[in-house]
C-alpha positions as CSV (number, residue, x, y, z in Angstrom):
1,M,-10.4,32.0,-10.3
2,G,-8.2,29.9,-8.3
3,H,-5.3,27.8,-9.9
4,F,-4.0,24.4,-9.5
5,E,0.0,23.3,-10.3
6,R,0.1,20.0,-12.6
7,A,4.2,18.4,-13.2
8,G,5.1,22.0,-13.4
9,E,2.1,23.7,-15.7
10,I,-0.5,25.9,-13.6
11,L,-4.2,24.8,-14.7
12,N,-7.1,27.4,-13.9
13,L,-10.1,25.9,-12.1
14,N,-12.0,25.1,-15.3
15,T,-9.4,22.9,-16.6
16,F,-9.0,21.5,-13.1
17,V,-12.7,20.5,-12.8
18,Q,-12.8,18.8,-16.6
19,I,-9.8,16.8,-15.2
20,A,-12.0,15.9,-12.0
21,F,-14.8,15.2,-13.6
22,M,-13.0,12.6,-16.5
23,D,-11.0,10.5,-13.3
24,K,-12.6,8.3,-11.0
25,M,-11.5,9.1,-7.8
26,F,-11.6,6.4,-4.5
27,S,-11.1,7.3,-0.9
28,F,-9.7,4.9,1.4
29,D,-13.3,4.4,2.6
30,K,-14.7,3.5,-1.2
31,I,-11.5,1.2,-1.8
32,M,-12.9,-0.8,1.1
33,Q,-16.0,-0.7,0.0
34,L,-15.2,-2.2,-3.2
35,P,-16.3,-6.0,-4.0
36,S,-13.3,-8.2,-3.3
37,R,-12.1,-9.4,-5.9
38,Y,-12.4,-6.1,-8.0
39,R,-10.4,-4.3,-5.1
40,T,-7.5,-7.1,-5.7
41,N,-6.9,-6.6,-9.2
42,L,-7.4,-2.9,-9.1
43,I,-5.0,-2.3,-6.4
44,N,-2.4,-4.7,-7.5
45,M,-2.9,-3.1,-11.0
46,V,-1.8,0.6,-10.5
47,S,1.2,0.1,-9.2
48,G,2.8,-0.7,-12.5
49,F,4.9,-3.2,-14.4
50,K,6.7,-5.4,-11.9
51,A,9.2,-7.7,-12.4
52,A,7.6,-11.2,-13.2
53,N,9.4,-14.5,-11.6
54,L,9.4,-18.2,-10.4
55,I,10.6,-18.7,-6.8
56,G,11.8,-22.4,-6.7
57,T,12.9,-24.1,-3.2
58,K,13.0,-27.9,-2.6
59,S,12.3,-29.4,0.7
60,K,14.6,-31.2,3.0
61,N,12.7,-34.5,2.2
62,G,13.1,-33.7,-1.5
63,Q,10.1,-32.4,-2.5
64,P,10.4,-29.7,-5.2
65,N,8.3,-26.2,-5.2
66,L,7.8,-23.6,-8.0
67,A,5.6,-20.4,-7.5
68,V,5.3,-17.5,-9.7
69,F,5.6,-14.3,-7.5
70,N,5.4,-10.5,-8.8
71,S,7.1,-8.7,-5.7
72,V,11.1,-9.4,-6.2
73,V,12.7,-6.1,-5.1
74,H,16.5,-4.9,-5.3
75,I,17.3,-4.6,-1.8
76,G,21.0,-3.4,-2.3
77,A,24.4,-4.1,-4.4
78,N,27.0,-4.1,-1.8
79,P,26.4,-7.0,-0.6
80,P,23.9,-8.3,-3.1
81,Y,20.4,-8.5,-2.0
82,L,17.1,-9.3,-3.1
83,G,13.6,-9.5,-1.4
84,F,9.9,-10.3,-2.1
85,I,6.4,-10.1,-0.3
86,L,5.1,-13.3,1.0
87,R,1.2,-13.3,1.7
88,P,0.3,-14.0,5.2
89,T,1.2,-17.3,6.4
90,T,-2.8,-18.0,7.5
91,V,-2.7,-20.9,5.2
92,E,0.3,-23.5,3.9
93,R,3.1,-21.4,2.0
94,H,5.2,-24.2,0.6
95,T,7.6,-21.6,-0.4
96,Y,8.1,-19.8,2.9
97,E,8.2,-23.4,4.4
98,N,10.7,-24.8,2.2
99,L,13.2,-21.5,2.4
100,K,12.9,-21.5,6.3
101,E,13.3,-25.7,6.1
102,T,16.4,-25.4,4.0
103,G,17.9,-21.7,4.0
104,V,18.0,-21.6,0.4
105,Y,15.7,-20.7,-2.7
106,T,16.2,-19.4,-6.1
107,I,14.6,-17.0,-8.4
108,N,14.1,-16.9,-11.9
109,Q,13.1,-14.5,-14.2
110,I,10.0,-15.4,-16.5
111,T,9.8,-15.0,-20.3
112,T,7.5,-14.3,-22.6
113,A,8.1,-17.7,-24.2
114,I,7.7,-19.4,-20.8
115,H,5.3,-17.1,-19.3
116,K,2.0,-19.3,-19.7
117,Q,3.4,-21.9,-17.9
118,A,4.5,-20.2,-15.4
119,H,1.5,-18.4,-14.3
120,R,-0.1,-21.9,-14.2
121,T,2.3,-22.6,-11.0
122,S,0.0,-19.8,-9.4
123,A,-2.6,-23.4,-8.8
124,K,-2.9,-24.3,-5.4
125,Y,-1.1,-28.0,-6.1
126,D,-0.8,-30.4,-3.5
127,R,2.4,-30.3,-1.7
128,T,3.4,-34.0,-3.0
129,I,3.2,-32.2,-6.8
130,S,5.8,-30.7,-8.4
131,E,4.7,-27.3,-10.1
132,F,7.7,-28.2,-12.6
133,D,5.8,-31.3,-13.7
134,A,2.7,-30.4,-13.6
135,V,3.4,-27.4,-15.6
136,G,6.1,-28.9,-17.7
137,L,9.2,-26.8,-17.0
138,T,12.5,-28.5,-16.6
139,E,14.4,-28.7,-12.7
140,F,18.0,-27.2,-13.1
141,Y,20.2,-27.6,-10.4
142,Q,24.0,-25.8,-9.5
143,N,26.7,-27.5,-7.8
144,D,25.6,-28.8,-4.1
145,F,23.4,-25.6,-3.9
146,H,19.7,-27.5,-2.6
147,A,17.0,-24.8,-4.3
148,P,16.2,-25.7,-7.9
149,F,16.5,-23.5,-10.9
150,V,14.5,-22.8,-14.1
151,A,16.3,-24.5,-16.8
152,E,14.5,-22.6,-19.0
153,S,14.7,-19.6,-17.3
154,H,17.6,-17.1,-18.9
155,I,18.5,-15.0,-15.4
156,K,18.7,-17.6,-12.4
157,I,19.6,-16.4,-9.3
158,G,20.2,-18.9,-6.3
159,L,20.0,-17.4,-2.8
160,S,20.2,-17.8,1.1
161,F,17.8,-17.0,3.4
162,Q,18.9,-13.9,5.5
163,E,16.1,-12.3,7.1
164,E,12.3,-11.7,7.2
165,H,10.0,-8.6,8.5
166,L,6.4,-8.9,9.3
167,V,4.6,-6.0,7.9
168,Q,2.0,-5.2,11.1
169,C,-0.3,-3.8,8.7
170,N,-1.6,-6.7,6.5
171,N,0.9,-9.5,8.0
172,T,2.6,-10.1,4.7
173,R,6.4,-10.5,5.0
174,L,9.4,-9.2,3.9
175,I,11.9,-12.1,2.9
176,I,15.3,-10.8,2.6
177,G,17.8,-13.4,0.5
178,K,21.6,-12.8,-0.3
179,I,22.8,-13.8,-3.9
180,E,24.3,-16.6,-3.8
181,H,24.4,-17.7,-7.3
182,L,24.1,-15.6,-10.5
183,I,23.5,-17.1,-13.6
184,L,23.1,-15.5,-17.3
185,P,24.0,-15.2,-20.7
186,K,27.5,-13.9,-21.1
187,K,26.4,-12.0,-24.4
188,A,23.2,-10.3,-22.6
189,I,25.6,-8.3,-19.7
190,L,27.3,-4.7,-21.2
191,E,30.8,-3.3,-20.3
192,D,29.2,-1.4,-17.6
193,G,27.5,-4.1,-15.9
194,D,24.0,-3.2,-17.4
195,V,22.2,-6.0,-18.9
196,N,20.3,-6.5,-22.3
197,L,17.2,-7.8,-20.9
198,E,15.1,-7.6,-24.0
199,D,17.5,-9.7,-26.0
200,L,16.9,-12.4,-22.7
201,D,13.0,-12.3,-23.8
202,T,11.9,-10.6,-20.5
203,A,8.5,-11.1,-19.4
204,A,6.5,-8.2,-17.3
205,V,3.7,-8.6,-15.1
206,A,1.1,-6.1,-14.4
207,G,-1.8,-7.5,-11.3
208,L,-2.2,-10.6,-11.3
209,Y,-3.3,-12.3,-14.5
210,N,-1.6,-9.9,-16.8
211,Y,2.2,-10.4,-18.9
212,Y,3.9,-7.9,-21.2
213,S,6.7,-7.9,-23.4
214,P,8.6,-4.6,-22.1
215,E,10.1,-2.7,-24.5
216,H,13.5,-0.2,-24.0
217,L,12.9,3.7,-24.1
218,G,16.2,4.7,-23.4
219,K,19.5,4.8,-21.0
220,Y,20.3,8.1,-19.7
221,G,23.5,8.8,-17.3
222,Y,23.8,9.6,-13.6
223,V,22.0,13.1,-13.0
224,K,23.0,15.9,-11.2
225,P,21.7,18.8,-10.1
């Protein structure tokens, strides 16, 4: 009888067959045959919980823009860089156009208290409409930094655009920025530089529409073999 390994344990063929029948399996071809909205929801959800952020920009003419993103990622700490994925620019992308025009933008962490307002920024507002006004959030400015922060956010990051990389397989873009300003409550920063996100009411997002309040499970030291 055949055997299969799962997470360090050996499964016999009967157990493997039972698992296979309980699971739903998709090949690439099957995924591509799914209805568009179903496929979008499924693939966005299976990558798990992600950071929920609002990206703030302002045109050279002074028109503010605010948009929700679930793709902000750590690029490096020395020097400090963050990245995010921008969908194809086959239609107007006000965030992209503004940050390329002015060279700066902000990333503002979404809290559970403002997650409903934050989600409403995903609507396709006209360029002349400020999402801050439309959803009831407040613009905040740090010194002479051109891009607006979200006053209600507990972690506010001001970045300067550094570079972009076109992802050839689907025409999305990885936008990379250097952290110029980092604003967060002093009490949330621990002695080792960790940040107590639970105390900051941080929200997480999965997929396009689902928001969560994450729970801290543990803190573990640097692991050596």
